[in-house]
C-alpha positions as CSV (number, residue, x, y, z in Angstrom):
1,M,14.2,-14.1,13.6
2,S,16.1,-11.2,11.2
3,D,15.2,-7.9,10.8
4,K,15.8,-8.0,7.1
5,Q,13.1,-11.3,7.2
6,N,10.4,-8.7,9.2
7,A,11.3,-6.2,6.8
8,L,10.3,-7.2,3.7
9,P,7.3,-5.5,2.4
10,N,6.4,-8.0,-0.4
11,G,7.7,-11.1,1.4
12,D,5.4,-13.5,3.6
13,L,6.9,-13.5,7.0
14,A,6.0,-8.7,7.3
15,P,2.0,-9.7,7.5
16,Y,2.6,-12.3,9.9
17,Y,5.1,-10.3,12.0
18,F,2.6,-7.6,12.0
19,H,0.1,-10.3,13.3
20,Q,1.9,-11.1,15.6
21,G,2.5,-7.5,16.9
22,T,6.4,-8.0,16.5
23,N,7.2,-5.9,13.5
24,F,8.3,-2.9,14.4
25,T,9.0,-2.1,10.4
26,A,5.5,-2.5,9.7
27,Y,5.9,0.9,7.6
28,R,7.4,-0.6,5.0
29,F,4.9,-3.4,4.5
30,L,1.9,-1.0,5.5
31,G,0.8,2.8,3.1
32,A,2.0,3.5,0.2
33,H,5.1,2.3,-2.3
34,R,6.9,3.8,-4.7
35,T,8.4,0.5,-7.3
36,E,10.4,0.4,-10.4
37,T,8.2,-2.3,-12.9
38,E,9.3,-3.0,-17.0
39,H,6.6,0.3,-17.6
40,G,7.8,2.6,-15.9
41,L,6.6,3.7,-12.1
42,A,4.3,2.3,-10.2
43,Y,2.9,2.9,-7.0
44,S,0.7,0.4,-4.1
45,F,-0.8,1.4,-1.6
46,R,-1.6,-1.6,1.3
47,V,-3.6,-0.7,4.8
48,W,-4.7,-2.7,7.2
49,A,-8.4,-3.0,7.5
50,P,-9.8,-5.9,9.0
51,T,-13.7,-4.9,9.7
52,A,-14.2,-3.2,6.5
53,K,-16.5,-4.1,4.1
54,A,-14.6,-2.2,1.0
55,V,-11.9,0.3,0.7
56,S,-10.6,3.1,-2.2
57,V,-8.0,4.8,-2.7
58,K,-8.9,8.1,-4.2
59,L,-6.3,9.9,-6.5
60,Y,-6.8,13.6,-7.4
61,T,-4.0,14.5,-10.8
62,T,-2.8,18.2,-11.8
63,G,-3.0,19.5,-15.0
64,S,0.4,18.5,-17.6
65,D,1.1,22.0,-16.9
66,G,2.0,21.6,-13.5
67,E,-0.7,24.7,-12.5
68,T,-2.0,24.1,-9.0
69,G,-5.2,22.4,-7.9
70,A,-7.4,19.0,-8.4
71,K,-8.4,18.7,-11.9
72,A,-9.3,15.2,-11.6
73,L,-10.4,12.4,-9.2
74,S,-10.1,9.2,-10.0
75,A,-10.9,6.2,-7.1
76,H,-9.0,2.9,-7.4
77,P,-10.8,0.1,-5.7
78,M,-9.0,-1.8,-3.3
79,T,-8.7,-6.0,-2.6
80,P,-9.0,-7.5,-0.2
81,D,-5.0,-9.5,0.8
82,I,-4.6,-12.0,4.0
83,N,-5.6,-11.1,7.1
84,G,-7.7,-7.6,6.8
85,T,-4.7,-6.8,4.9
86,W,-6.4,-4.8,1.5
87,V,-3.7,-3.9,-1.6
88,V,-3.9,-2.0,-4.8
């Protein structure tokens, strides 16, 4: 097993090693991650919740003028991935 394969955030081996308890870089697979797409910046979020019936991420946004404080709240339901992992 190489560290590079173990650390792939979207690779097939990251969840496999995570469930074996040998993925020592799970932070690269789980949590929030910023990526660039053809449409600009995008964010993904992955969490391990094997017994959950539903999981959502709540997003607070601020005003466009940069003033502080929560202006809007939106919930983004996550979809179950493999072996108890949820992703949005």
